[in-house]
C-alpha positions as CSV (number, residue, x, y, z in Angstrom):
1,M,-23.8,-113.3,59.7
2,P,-20.2,-113.5,59.3
3,S,-18.3,-110.3,61.2
4,V,-14.7,-109.6,62.1
5,Y,-16.0,-109.6,65.8
6,D,-16.2,-113.5,65.5
7,L,-12.3,-113.2,65.6
8,K,-12.3,-111.3,69.1
9,P,-11.5,-114.5,71.2
10,R,-8.3,-115.2,69.2
11,F,-7.4,-111.3,69.3
12,Q,-8.1,-111.5,73.1
13,A,-5.8,-114.4,73.7
14,L,-2.8,-112.6,72.1
15,L,-3.5,-109.6,74.2
16,R,-3.9,-111.3,77.5
17,P,-0.2,-111.4,78.8
18,G,0.0,-107.8,78.2
19,V,-3.3,-107.0,79.8
20,A,-2.1,-108.9,83.0
21,R,1.0,-106.6,83.1
22,L,-1.2,-103.5,82.7
23,A,-3.6,-104.6,85.4
24,A,-0.4,-105.1,87.7
25,A,0.9,-101.6,86.8
26,G,-2.4,-100.2,88.0
27,V,-3.9,-99.2,84.5
28,T,-7.7,-99.3,84.7
29,A,-10.3,-100.3,82.2
30,N,-11.8,-96.7,82.1
31,Q,-8.4,-95.2,81.3
32,V,-8.1,-97.2,78.4
33,T,-11.4,-96.5,77.3
34,L,-11.0,-92.9,77.3
35,A,-7.4,-93.4,75.6
36,A,-9.2,-95.0,72.7
37,V,-11.5,-91.9,72.5
38,A,-8.7,-89.5,72.6
39,L,-6.8,-91.6,69.8
40,S,-9.8,-91.4,67.6
41,V,-10.3,-87.5,68.1
42,I,-6.8,-87.1,67.2
43,G,-7.1,-89.3,64.2
44,G,-10.1,-87.7,63.1
45,G,-8.5,-84.1,63.7
46,L,-5.7,-84.8,61.5
47,I,-7.9,-85.8,58.6
48,A,-10.0,-82.6,59.1
49,W,-6.9,-80.8,59.2
50,R,-5.3,-82.1,56.1
51,P,-8.1,-83.5,54.1
52,F,-6.6,-83.1,50.8
53,E,-3.1,-84.9,52.1
54,T,-2.6,-88.8,51.9
55,W,-0.7,-89.1,55.1
56,P,-3.5,-88.9,57.6
57,L,-5.4,-91.5,55.8
58,L,-2.4,-93.6,55.6
59,L,-2.5,-93.4,59.6
60,L,-6.0,-94.3,59.6
61,P,-5.6,-98.2,59.5
62,L,-3.0,-97.9,62.2
63,I,-5.2,-95.8,64.6
64,L,-8.2,-98.1,63.9
65,F,-6.0,-101.3,64.8
66,V,-4.7,-99.6,68.0
67,R,-8.2,-98.4,68.9
68,M,-9.6,-102.0,68.3
69,G,-6.6,-103.4,70.7
70,L,-7.6,-100.8,73.3
71,N,-11.3,-101.6,73.1
72,A,-10.5,-105.4,73.8
73,V,-8.1,-104.3,76.5
74,D,-10.5,-102.3,78.4
75,G,-13.1,-105.2,78.4
76,M,-10.5,-107.9,79.5
77,L,-9.4,-105.5,82.3
78,A,-13.0,-105.0,83.4
79,R,-14.1,-108.8,83.2
80,E,-10.9,-110.5,84.3
81,F,-9.3,-108.2,86.9
82,G,-12.5,-107.1,88.8
83,Q,-12.9,-103.6,87.3
84,Q,-16.5,-103.9,86.0
85,S,-18.5,-100.6,87.1
86,R,-21.6,-98.7,85.9
87,L,-19.4,-95.9,84.9
88,G,-17.4,-98.2,82.9
89,A,-20.3,-99.6,81.0
90,I,-21.6,-96.0,80.2
91,L,-17.9,-95.0,79.1
92,N,-17.5,-98.2,77.0
93,E,-20.8,-97.7,75.0
94,L,-20.6,-93.8,74.6
95,G,-16.8,-94.2,73.8
96,D,-17.6,-96.4,70.8
97,V,-20.2,-94.0,69.2
98,V,-18.1,-90.8,69.9
99,S,-15.0,-92.5,68.6
100,D,-16.7,-93.5,65.4
101,A,-18.1,-89.9,64.8
102,A,-14.9,-88.4,65.6
103,L,-12.7,-90.6,63.3
104,Y,-15.3,-91.0,60.4
105,L,-17.0,-87.7,60.0
106,P,-13.9,-85.9,58.9
107,L,-13.8,-88.3,55.9
108,A,-16.6,-85.9,54.5
109,W,-13.8,-83.4,53.6
110,V,-11.8,-86.0,51.5
111,P,-12.1,-85.2,47.8
112,F,-14.9,-86.9,45.8
113,V,-16.6,-88.0,49.1
114,W,-20.5,-87.2,49.0
115,V,-21.0,-85.9,52.4
116,P,-24.5,-87.3,53.0
117,L,-23.1,-90.8,52.8
118,V,-20.4,-90.4,55.4
119,E,-23.0,-88.7,57.7
120,G,-25.4,-91.6,57.0
121,V,-22.9,-94.3,57.8
122,V,-22.2,-92.6,61.2
123,V,-25.7,-92.1,62.0
124,L,-26.6,-95.8,61.1
125,A,-23.5,-96.8,63.1
126,V,-25.0,-95.2,66.1
127,I,-28.3,-96.8,65.6
128,A,-26.7,-100.2,65.1
129,E,-25.0,-99.9,68.5
130,M,-28.1,-98.4,70.2
131,T,-30.0,-101.5,68.9
132,G,-27.5,-103.7,70.3
133,V,-27.6,-102.0,73.7
134,V,-31.4,-101.8,73.8
135,A,-31.6,-105.5,73.7
136,V,-30.6,-105.6,77.3
137,Q,-33.9,-103.5,78.1
138,I,-36.1,-106.5,77.0
139,G,-33.9,-109.2,78.7
140,A,-31.8,-110.2,76.0
141,K,-27.9,-109.9,76.1
142,R,-26.0,-106.9,74.3
143,Q,-26.1,-107.9,70.6
144,Y,-23.2,-107.7,68.3
145,Q,-24.2,-109.3,65.1
146,G,-22.8,-108.0,61.6
147,P,-22.3,-107.8,58.9
148,M,-21.2,-104.1,59.7
149,G,-20.5,-104.1,63.3
150,K,-17.7,-101.9,65.0
151,S,-15.0,-104.0,64.0
152,D,-16.1,-104.5,60.6
153,R,-16.6,-100.8,60.1
154,A,-13.0,-100.4,61.2
155,L,-11.9,-102.9,58.5
156,W,-13.6,-101.2,55.7
157,F,-12.5,-97.6,56.7
158,G,-9.0,-98.8,57.4
159,A,-8.9,-100.4,53.9
160,L,-10.2,-97.2,52.5
161,G,-7.5,-95.0,54.2
162,L,-4.7,-97.5,53.3
163,V,-5.9,-97.5,49.6
164,I,-6.0,-93.8,49.0
165,G,-2.9,-93.3,51.4
166,L,-0.8,-95.4,49.1
167,G,-1.8,-93.3,46.2
168,V,-4.9,-94.7,44.6
169,P,-6.8,-91.6,43.3
170,P,-10.0,-90.9,45.1
171,G,-13.2,-91.1,43.0
172,D,-16.7,-92.1,42.7
173,W,-15.6,-95.7,43.9
174,I,-15.6,-94.2,47.4
175,N,-19.3,-93.4,47.2
176,V,-20.1,-97.0,46.1
177,L,-18.2,-98.4,49.1
178,L,-20.0,-96.0,51.4
179,G,-23.3,-97.0,50.0
180,V,-22.6,-100.6,50.4
181,M,-21.9,-99.8,54.0
182,L,-24.9,-98.2,54.4
183,A,-26.9,-101.2,53.1
184,L,-24.9,-103.5,55.3
185,L,-25.5,-101.2,58.3
186,V,-29.4,-101.5,57.7
187,L,-29.0,-105.3,57.6
188,T,-27.0,-105.3,60.9
189,I,-29.5,-103.0,62.6
190,F,-32.3,-105.6,61.4
191,N,-30.2,-108.5,62.6
192,R,-29.5,-107.1,65.8
193,A,-33.2,-106.3,66.5
194,R,-34.4,-109.7,65.3
195,A,-31.8,-111.6,67.6
196,A,-32.6,-109.3,70.5
197,L,-36.6,-110.2,70.1
198,R,-36.1,-113.7,69.7
199,E,-34.0,-114.0,72.8
200,G,-36.3,-111.9,74.8
201,Y,-39.3,-113.8,73.9
202,A,-37.3,-116.9,74.8
203,A,-36.6,-115.5,78.2
């Protein structure tokens, strides 16, 4: 199914000159991965600190965009500049789920948000990423199918933060949005598991 992840090659092409300069300066993929986690923790901390104010939510799309860029950069440094490592693979996968939890769970304190929905989105997001990784254990490649992969979640939550940050009153529409995300996450898990099984059997 269509996913924001499909735009990744074009995004990487725009970043490639800057990535080359970072590599020349001695920046490592693992450093970039940890920077993305730190950024997410700071962003989530600001939302938790001021859940009734709009400015932390207005920062959310910017933080998510920068995080998406950092996630692309660390992968390019690893693959294109000989920085791949076992530690890097672990940090990359753990960093994604830690960042999601740190950045999205504090939204539970935003007015009108039903806490179980936010928790459910975060839990299913972890399961979706785990499903993608587990594919490797059955002889398939890492799975990234949507419709609610990491980049898609960033787009949805970024749009949510932007809308509220610009002054749209929070209300039950937020919970409807989160409910749709839950349903799409279930579909994402199914798509990744099915694709992994098909590829595993073919191998």
